C-alpha positions in Angstrom: -154.0 135.3 -86.1 -156.1 136.2 -89.2 -153.0 137.3 -91.1 -151.1 134.1 -90.0 -154.0 132.0 -91.2 -154.0 133.8 -94.6 -150.2 133.2 -94.9 -150.5 129.6 -93.9 -153.4 128.7 -96.3 -151.2 128.4 -99.5 -149.1 125.8 -97.7 -152.1 123.8 -96.6 -153.6 124.0 -100.1 -150.4 122.7 -101.7 -150.2 119.8 -99.3 -153.8 118.9 -100.1 -153.0 119.0 -103.8 -149.8 117.0 -103.9 -150.1 114.5 -101.0 -152.2 111.4 -100.9 -153.4 111.8 -97.3 -155.7 109.5 -95.4 -159.4 108.9 -95.9 -161.1 108.5 -92.5 -164.9 108.0 -93.4 -164.9 107.2 -97.1 -165.3 110.8 -98.0 -164.1 112.1 -101.3 -161.5 114.4 -99.7 -158.6 113.0 -97.9 -156.8 114.6 -94.9 -153.2 115.6 -95.6 -152.6 118.2 -92.9 -154.1 119.4 -89.6 -153.4 123.0 -88.6 -154.1 124.2 -85.1 -152.9 127.8 -84.4 -149.2 127.7 -85.3 -148.9 123.9 -85.1 -149.1 121.9 -88.3 -149.4 118.1 -88.5 -148.6 116.6 -92.0 -149.7 113.1 -92.8 -147.5 111.0 -95.1 -148.7 107.6 -96.5 -145.5 106.4 -98.1 -141.7 107.1 -97.9 -141.8 108.5 -101.5 -143.8 111.5 -100.2 -140.9 112.6 -98.1 -139.2 114.3 -101.1 -142.5 115.9 -102.0 -143.2 117.4 -98.6 -139.5 118.5 -98.4 -139.9 120.4 -101.7 -143.2 122.0 -100.6 -141.8 123.1 -97.3 -138.6 124.6 -98.9 -140.6 126.5 -101.4 -142.9 127.9 -98.7 -140.0 129.0 -96.6 -138.4 130.8 -99.5 -141.7 132.5 -100.4 -142.9 133.4 -96.9 -139.6 133.9 -95.0 -140.8 131.4 -92.4 -138.4 128.9 -90.9 -139.2 125.5 -89.5 -137.9 125.0 -86.0 -136.4 121.5 -86.3 -135.7 121.3 -82.6 -139.4 121.6 -81.8 -140.6 119.4 -84.6 -141.1 115.7 -84.3 -142.0 112.8 -86.5 -144.0 109.7 -85.5 -143.6 106.5 -87.4 -146.6 104.2 -87.5 -146.7 100.6 -88.8 -143.8 99.6 -90.9 -142.7 103.1 -91.7 -138.9 103.2 -92.0 -137.3 105.4 -89.4 -134.1 105.5 -91.5 -135.7 107.9 -94.0 -135.1 111.4 -92.4 -137.5 114.2 -92.9 -135.7 117.6 -92.9 -133.5 116.2 -90.1 -136.5 116.0 -87.8 -136.1 113.2 -85.2 -138.5 110.3 -84.9 -140.0 110.3 -81.4 -143.1 110.1 -79.4 -145.1 113.3 -79.9 -147.3 115.4 -77.6 -150.6 116.7 -78.9 -152.7 119.0 -76.7 -151.4 117.4 -73.5 -151.5 113.8 -74.7 -148.4 111.7 -75.4 -148.8 109.9 -78.7 -146.7 106.9 -79.8 -147.0 104.1 -82.3 -149.6 102.1 -80.3 -152.5 103.1 -78.1 -151.4 101.2 -74.9 -148.1 103.0 -74.8 -149.7 106.4 -75.5 -152.1 105.9 -72.6 -149.4 104.8 -70.2 -147.1 107.7 -71.0 -149.9 110.2 -70.7 -151.1 108.9 -67.4 -147.6 108.4 -65.9 -146.8 112.0 -66.6 -150.1 113.2 -65.1 -149.6 111.0 -62.0 -146.2 112.4 -61.4 -147.6 116.0 -61.7 -150.3 115.2 -59.2 -147.9 113.7 -56.7 -145.6 116.8 -57.0 -148.6 119.1 -56.6 -149.8 117.2 -53.5 -146.3 117.5 -52.0 -146.0 121.2 -52.7 -149.3 121.9 -50.9 -149.0 119.3 -48.2 -148.2 121.9 -45.4 -151.1 124.2 -46.1 -153.1 124.8 -42.9 -156.4 123.3 -44.1 -159.0 121.3 -42.3 -160.2 117.9 -43.5 -163.2 119.4 -45.4 -161.0 122.0 -47.2 -158.5 119.3 -48.1 -161.1 117.1 -49.7 -162.5 120.1 -51.5 -159.0 121.0 -52.8 -158.6 117.4 -54.0 -162.0 117.3 -55.8 -161.8 120.8 -57.4 -158.0 121.4 -58.0 -155.8 118.3 -57.5 -157.9 116.1 -59.8 -159.0 118.7 -62.3 -156.6 117.6 -65.1 -157.6 113.9 -64.5 -161.1 114.4 -66.0 -159.7 115.8 -69.2 -157.3 112.9 -69.7 -159.9 110.3 -68.8 -162.1 111.2 -71.8 -159.5 110.0 -74.2 -157.5 107.3 -72.3 -159.1 105.3 -69.5 -156.6 105.2 -66.6 -154.5 102.0 -65.9 -155.3 100.5 -62.5 -151.7 101.0 -61.2 -151.9 104.7 -62.1 -155.1 105.1 -60.1 -153.5 103.5 -57.1 -150.6 106.0 -57.3 -153.1 108.9 -57.6 -155.1 107.6 -54.6 -151.8 107.3 -52.6 -151.1 110.9 -53.4 -154.6 111.9 -52.3 -154.3 110.0 -49.0 -150.9 111.6 -48.4 -152.3 115.0 -48.9 -155.6 114.6 -46.9 -154.2 113.0 -43.8 -151.0 115.1 -43.4 -149.1 112.5 -41.5 -152.0 111.6 -39.1 -151.7 108.2 -37.4 -155.4 107.5 -37.7 -156.5 107.4 -41.3 -160.0 106.7 -42.6 -159.9 104.6 -45.8 -160.6 106.5 -49.0 -163.5 104.2 -49.7 -165.2 105.6 -46.6 -164.5 109.2 -47.5 -166.0 108.5 -51.0 -169.4 107.8 -49.5 -172.1 110.5 -49.5 -172.2 112.7 -46.5 -175.6 111.3 -45.5 -173.9 107.9 -45.2 -171.1 109.1 -43.0 -168.6 109.9 -45.8 -167.2 113.2 -47.1 -168.1 113.0 -50.8 -164.6 112.5 -52.0 -164.6 111.7 -55.7 -163.9 108.1 -56.7 -161.2 108.5 -59.3 -161.7 105.3 -61.2 -165.5 105.5 -61.2 -165.6 109.0 -62.5 -162.8 108.4 -65.1 -164.7 105.4 -66.5 -168.0 107.3 -66.5 -166.4 110.2 -68.4 -164.8 107.8 -70.8 -167.9 105.9 -71.6 -169.9 109.1 -72.1 -167.3 110.4 -74.5 -167.1 107.2 -76.4 -171.0 107.1 -76.7 -170.9 110.6 -78.1 -168.2 109.7 -80.5 -169.9 106.5 -81.6 -173.2 108.4 -82.4 -171.7 111.5 -84.0 -171.6 111.2 -87.8 -168.3 111.7 -89.5 -166.0 110.5 -86.6 -163.5 107.7 -87.0 -164.9 106.0 -83.9 -168.4 105.9 -85.4 -167.0 104.4 -88.6 -165.2 101.7 -86.6 -168.3 100.9 -84.6 -170.3 100.7 -87.9 -167.7 98.4 -89.5 -167.7 96.1 -86.5 -171.5 96.0 -86.3 -171.4 97.5 -82.8 -174.1 100.1 -83.1 -176.6 98.1 -81.2 -176.5 96.8 -77.6 -174.0 93.9 -77.3 -175.2 90.4 -76.5 -174.7 89.0 -73.0 -171.9 88.0 -72.5 -170.6 90.7 -74.8 -169.2 89.2 -78.1 -165.9 91.1 -78.6 -164.3 88.8 -81.1 -165.0 91.1 -84.0 -163.0 94.0 -82.4 -159.2 94.1 -82.7 -157.6 93.2 -79.3 -155.0 95.9 -79.7 -157.6 98.6 -79.4 -158.1 98.0 -75.7 -160.0 101.2 -75.0 -162.6 100.2 -77.5 -163.0 96.8 -75.9 -163.5 98.4 -72.5 -166.1 100.7 -73.9 -168.0 97.7 -75.4 -167.9 95.9 -72.1 -169.1 98.9 -70.2 -171.9 99.5 -72.6 -173.2 95.9 -72.1 -174.2 97.0 -68.6 -175.3 100.7 -69.0 -177.2 100.8 -72.3 -181.0 100.8 -71.7 -183.1 97.8 -72.7 -185.0 98.4 -75.9 -188.6 97.1 -76.4 -187.7 95.1 -79.5 -184.8 93.3 -77.9 -185.0 89.9 -76.4 -185.8 89.6 -72.7 -182.4 89.3 -71.1 -180.9 90.9 -68.0 -177.4 92.2 -67.8 -175.9 91.5 -64.4 -172.4 92.3 -63.2 
């Protein structure tokens, strides 16, 4: 890996020198490429840079002997970028980055990512449906294995309501194994001291993880989310009811975060006396 990083560095340096890149937080240096292991993401600002990056990649392939796998490469067009301008015959498509499907808008990206995960959970539940497990063991399997990948996805995209219903249907299918008498999931989700079985509430935990992640991103210096929150003057607790007119409506996940924070952020001594009720 060290040798690969050393061989890749000249390419990244050349891209930094000759491409415009994007400036996320008003830093002096712009981001032109992101390299993770053997995956390289190159950011182009204008169609004229296609010829530049093509020249850079061709020179690098001649010098290093490396070859770009066009079949495994994808391009994502954002905004008004013309898809008619090919880049090394790489197709324009939705791309997958570390388990997340990314498209031209956030809503589609979230729906694609969650739809894929929901299908995987339903298939996993069907494959393990006939295991000889008691009720307690089945609930433990759901909490610790079946829903494990959900918590990772929830920290980036909050789940659509329809997807959560599908996941809950798969959970009910797996737990009751064709039984005629079925206790509602809402009862199983109660603590054991209240007569439940401590089954995890999917939507509640997803939103908790998402809000915690967003709060961390909003307070961490140098992140794009923190810069957005600063620009939209959202660093302090929202008024009641939350004023969301300054936040772009297309960024639905940011809006959901602001609404959630209106209820969970602690009251500060210097703020006006007002209660936040659901």
